[in-house]
C-alpha angles and dihedrals in degrees: 000000000000122000091240092053093046091048092050092051091047092049092052090048093051090048092051091049091051091052091049091050089053091049094247117131111231092235091058091058092044097057140044113269118203121206125184117209101203111183149087135284092317091065094031093065096242113201095004130112118251112285096027101081131097099273099051093041091050091048090053091047094051091049091052086055091055100262116126091221134177113193117198115209107225095160120129117194114239096017119147121205088262093055090047089051090052094054100036100093096050091042091057093041090055096055118106091211130036108242120248086210137010120208107208111200109164135126102070093104091047088059094044089053092045094239115171110273088224089065093047091050092051093050095047090046090056091048093052091045090056092051089049091049089055092045094241118148116234137205107204113215116201136209132205127223118232121246094250091072091066136254096273094050091048092052093047094045102039093052093056096083102045091042094053093042089056092045093056097034091242127146117253131219098196103210127017093201098046109153091006108066111097094010106120093197091060099045138072117250089270087069089223108077124058120244122221093284090045092054088046088057091047092051092047089054098045100040096085090052091050092049091050092047091051091050096047094038094066 
């Protein structure tokens, strides 16, 4: 055995061990991984310069974790779950590559407009059913209603996301804006949309869930 051959084998072994220690399967690092961020303004990067929104920051985060990821931004500002449902089929049909994982983050605008939770649940149910029909793994991202909408609305709305995640056997990230909502330093002046640092906090929180979903979704 030549020294060069032995060194190459040892280097690959060390690399594989490092990936295993980080919880990243070697095959995930060796191939392109496609993630679809299907949502509203929160995933679209509302109010932020190019490269600072959710999709590019998540892509960078996954790559720092050893995953050669490509995150497609399919967020449309202002979209309700119903509007997302209406555009889902042609969005998926227009992709060059079938996603390894879809992050579904819709429903915030439904709540802000006070739409009936029953309607939001029906639309999100249809969205998840379409992903299942196409055999695309999903990470369900939840939202939480504020207290001013009343206790009954909060119960009806907040249970939508965990209920549907259980129904479709999908992992759940409970609250997109965890650690960001209500923090003035992490939001734009509108107090609704995260700024660059806010999205950075969001991505830091959700990355472990995305990595786990990618691993279990294969």
